[in-house]
N, C-alpha and C positions, 0 to 999 in steps of 0.2 A: 502488466507483464506480457511480453509479445508471444504470439501464438507461433510455433514453429510450422514449418510448410506442412509437415505431416499432419500435425495436428488440425490445420485447416481443411485438409483434404479429407481427412475422417470425419471432421464435422459436416463437410458438405455432403459427403456421400451418405454418411449415416442418418443425417435428418433429411436427406431428399430423397435417397432411392432405397429407403426401408431396408431389406435383405436379398441375400443372394439366393435366388431358387434352388432348391434341393431337387424337386422331380423334374425330370425330363431334360437333366444337362446333358445325358448319353444321346438322347434322340436330336438335341440342338448340335453336338459334335458331328453326327452323324449327316445332319442338314450341311453344315459350313464344310465338311470334307468334302461331301457330293458337290456342292457349290464350286469349290475350288479344282476339281479335277473336270467337271463339266465346262467351266470357263476356259480352262486349258486347252480343250479338246475344240472348243468353239473358236479359240484364236488361230488353232491349226487352220480350221476350215478358212477361216477370213484370210489367212496368208495364202492360201492356196488359191482362192477367189484373185485376190490382187496379182498373185504371182501370174495367173493365167491371162488377166487385162494386160500385164505389162509384157507378156509374151515370153516370160522366163520358163513356162511350163506350157504344156499342152493339156487341157481339160476339155473332154468334150461337151457339146452343149448340153445334153440331157445331164449329164454329172454335173455340169457348173450349177443348173438349177435345182438340182437334188441337195447340193452343197447351200447353195443359197435358201433352200427352204429349210433345212436342218439349222442352219445360223440363225435364221430369224426367229423361228418358234423356240430355238433353245434358248435365245438371250432372253425372250419374254418369260419364258418359264423357269429358267435358273434365277433370274434377277428376282422373279416371285418367290422362290424358294428361299434363297439367302435374305432378302428382306423380310421375309416371314419369321426366319431364325432370330435375326436381330429384335425385330419387334417381340416375339413369344417371349424371349429370355427377359427382356427388361420390364416388359408390361407385367409378366408373372409375379414381379416384386410388389406388386400394387393390388392385383386382383387374382383370384381363384381360377386359373386355368387348366383345361383338362389334357394330362400327357398322353391320354388315349387318343384324343381327337389330332392331338399333334403327331402322334405316330400313324393314324390312320391317313392323314394329308400325305404324309410320306411314302406310304405303301402305294396309295393312288398315283401318285406323283411317277413313282418306278414303274408301275405297271404302264401307264400312259406313254413314258418314254420309250418302253419297248415296243408298244404299239405303233409309235409316231417313227421312230428309227427303222422298224422292219417296214412300214410304208415306204419310206423313204430309199433306203439302200438295196432292199430287197424287191418291193413292188414297183420301185421307180417313179413314187408320185413325187411331183416337183410344180406344186401350183403355188409356191410362196407360202409364208406362214398365216397370210391372210384369208387364205382359200376361198377366194371371191367366187360368188354363184355365177355362172354354172359350172365353172372350170372343174371342180374336184370330180364329177360324175361325166364330164365329157370331154377326155383329153383328146379325142380323134386318134386313139391307139397308142398313145404313149406310154401310159399306165392301166392298170385295169381297174374295175370297179372295186374289187377287193382291196386294193391299196389305198382307194379313196375313202372307203369305208375304214379301214384301220386307222388312217390318220384323224379321220374326223371322231371316232368314238376315243382315240388316244387323247386327243385334245380335251374332249369331253369329260373323260374320267380325271385327268390334271385338275379342269375346273371343280368338278364334284368334292375331291379333297379340298382344294382353298375355300370352297363355300361352306363346307363342315367347318373349317379353321376361323372363318371369320363370324358364322353365327354363333361358335363359341366364345369368341373374343366380345361379341355384343352382349351374350349372355351373362358374360363374367361381370364386363362392364355396368351394366343395367343392375345387376345383384349388387354392386358396391355403392353405385351413385344415384340410384333411383331412377335416372332417364338419360337418353342420349344428350338431351340438352344440357344438364347439369354437368355431364362428363366434358361438353363442349365448353363449359364455361359460362354459359348464357347470363346466368343469374349475374355474375360479376361483369360481365361485358356490358350489359343493357341496363343495370340498374347498380344500386349503391350499398348492396348488400356486405354486411361485414364478414360474410363467412369465406374463408380461405377458398382460393381458386384449385382447380385439378391442376396436378403435374402437367408439365409438357408432356410427358409419355402418354397418359392418359388422353390429353386433348389429341394430339397427332394419331393415337390408336385408334379413337373414336372417329376420327375423319376416315380414317382407312378403312374401317369396317363399315361405315356409311356408305361410301362411294363403291366398295367391291361388291356387296351383297348384289345389288341390281344390276351391276357391270357383268358379272359373272353368270347370273340368271338368264340376262340377256344373252350372253355368249352359248349358254346351254340351249336356248331357244331355236337359235339360228343353226347351231349344228345339229340340232336334233332334225329342223326343217329340211336342211340339205340332205342328210343320211336319208330321211323318209324319200324326199325326191328323188335320191339317186336309184332307189329300187321300186319306187313307185312314180313315175313320170308323171302320172295324172294327178300327182299332188303338185298343184303349181305353185313357184315361189315368187313374189314379184324382187326382181332383180336388183332395184333400187331399194327397196325396204331390206334386202339381205345386205346390202353393202352399209347402209345406216347402221344397222344392228352389230356386224361384224367391228365396224371403226368404233362403235361407242365401248363395245366389249374391250377392243384392244388399246384402245387411247387410256381408257380410266383405270386399266388394270398395270399398264406398264408406267403409268405415273406415279399408281400408289406406291410401285416399288421403291421410288425415291423417298417417299413419304416414310415408309417403313424403315428406310436407311438412316435418315436423319435421327430417328429416336436415339441411335446409339451416339451421336453427336451431343443430344440433350442430356445423356446419362454420364458418358466418359469424360467430357469436358470439365465439368464441375470437381471431378477428383483431381484433375490437374491444377485448377486455379484456385480451389478452395472457395468459390464462390458458387451458391445453387443457382441454376437457371429458371428464373422466376416466370410465371405466367401472368404477365401484366397484361392490361386491358388491350393494348395494340395488338399483342401476341394471340389474344383470344380471338380478336376481330378478325385479324390476318387469317387464321386457320379456318375460321368459318368461311369467308371470303373464298379461301384456296377450294373448299369443298364443293362451293356453289360453282364456281368456273369450270372446276375439272369435269364436273359432271355436263356443262353447258358448250363447252368449245370444240367437243369432237368433229363438228362438220367442217374445221380446217384441213381435214383429211381428205373432204369431199369439193374441193374447188375446180377440179376438173369435170364435176358432174353438171352439164348444163339442164338435164332432164329431172330436176327437183320439182317437189310439187309446187302448186300455184302459190301456196303463202311463202315459197322461198325461191321464187322465180329467177331467172337469168337477166344479168345486165353486162354489159361489157364497159370496163373502164379502162381505157387505152392512152398510154404517153405517147404523143404526136410532137415530133421536131416542127418547131415553126421555121419555115422556109426562109424567113427575113433575117432572124436572129440568132437562129441556133440553138435557142434555149427550149427547154422542155416546159410543157404546160399539159396539166390534165384535160382530157376532154371526155365526156360521157356519151356513149352512142348505144343503140340499141342494134346489134348486130346478130346474125343469124350464127349458130355454133359457137357462142363465145361464152366461156364461164364466168359467171359473177354472181353474186346475190343480192337481191331486193325483195323487201318485205313491204306488206300493207296493200293498199288498192292498186298500186300501179302493176301488182304482178300478173294479175289476171290479163291485163294489157299486154303487158310485155312478152308473155310466155308463148303466145303463138308465132311472135317474130322469131323468138329464138329457139323454135323447136328444131330439131335435127330432121334432116331427110329421112323419109322412113318408108319401107314398102311394105310394112306392117302395120295396123292400127294398134298393136300392142305396146309397140316402143313409146307410144305416148304416156302408157300407163306404167314404165319403168320395166317392161318385160321384153327380153331381148331375145333376138333370134340367134340360137348357137352357132351357125354357119357364119354369123357377121363378127362375132365376138371371140371366137376361138381360133388360135392360129397353131398350126403343127409345129412341133419341135423336131428336131432331127430324131430319127429312129436309132434306138439303141444299137 
């Protein structure tokens, strides 16, 4: 007998996605509603900036960078909130998650958003979402210390909420599968066990949990360090270390939002195709590789930094035009002030040649002079 399409869909979703979660549905609705509203607002910010660049409207420079800051941090945060809603909704079909933690994350998010928006549009904070040290606390009068503190605290509060959420997903996954390795399907990926592999939603959620806990923790560390430095300048922060920590946090978190959202594909598509999405060995290996790569490749945000430590010192790779044929050929040169990366024994030999000109010995250690790195924006 031939099964109808409806029967196939019911079979696929029923055997694969267990049950629809009962608890937390109202909170998930709030997540999705807030996500839609904030995305619409951020689109308006983006349109205003583009219209300003095209000369269609006039946006003062200080206001432009405030919009840029709000748009950047807003997209990072709201992508996380929307992705978390997708992940929590479907993951709760397999493991026992806490609606209280889900609500706590939303409360932290809203408190943080109020602080961040106040810092930007009331306090004038306009250092971009990356809050690169030492700019938040040294604006040369463009915004006050209170605005910088409100921004840093706001982002920190949002991060604390997400950290609680991912600690809870990790707890629930381990309670169900015994370990994170089993939830990643390592027994099935690296051995010939007859045990059924974990569903794709579990695998993806485990990866998101593993990468986000250290990323958010690192973000909390640099946010706290920047805040302490703002009020106690004697507490010195290495600028290069700060930048590495910021981009590790930002790169990993924003990439994880994609992984959270793709869980919806794993769950929704089978209900239309009538075929379950299987956790094959290539699938499991690919997610493990993704987990390792997303943690390792954040330095692509740092290609402009020639002052990296000696183990990641700099070399210049230039494409030069041949005068005879006009063709392009690669040539490797050690040039001053040139951004590239080399590892190993050559690093210590190359670093002195590539060191930037400096009037202070601190620059060799990644500590920068405020007067050389911060430029003044037009006053409001």
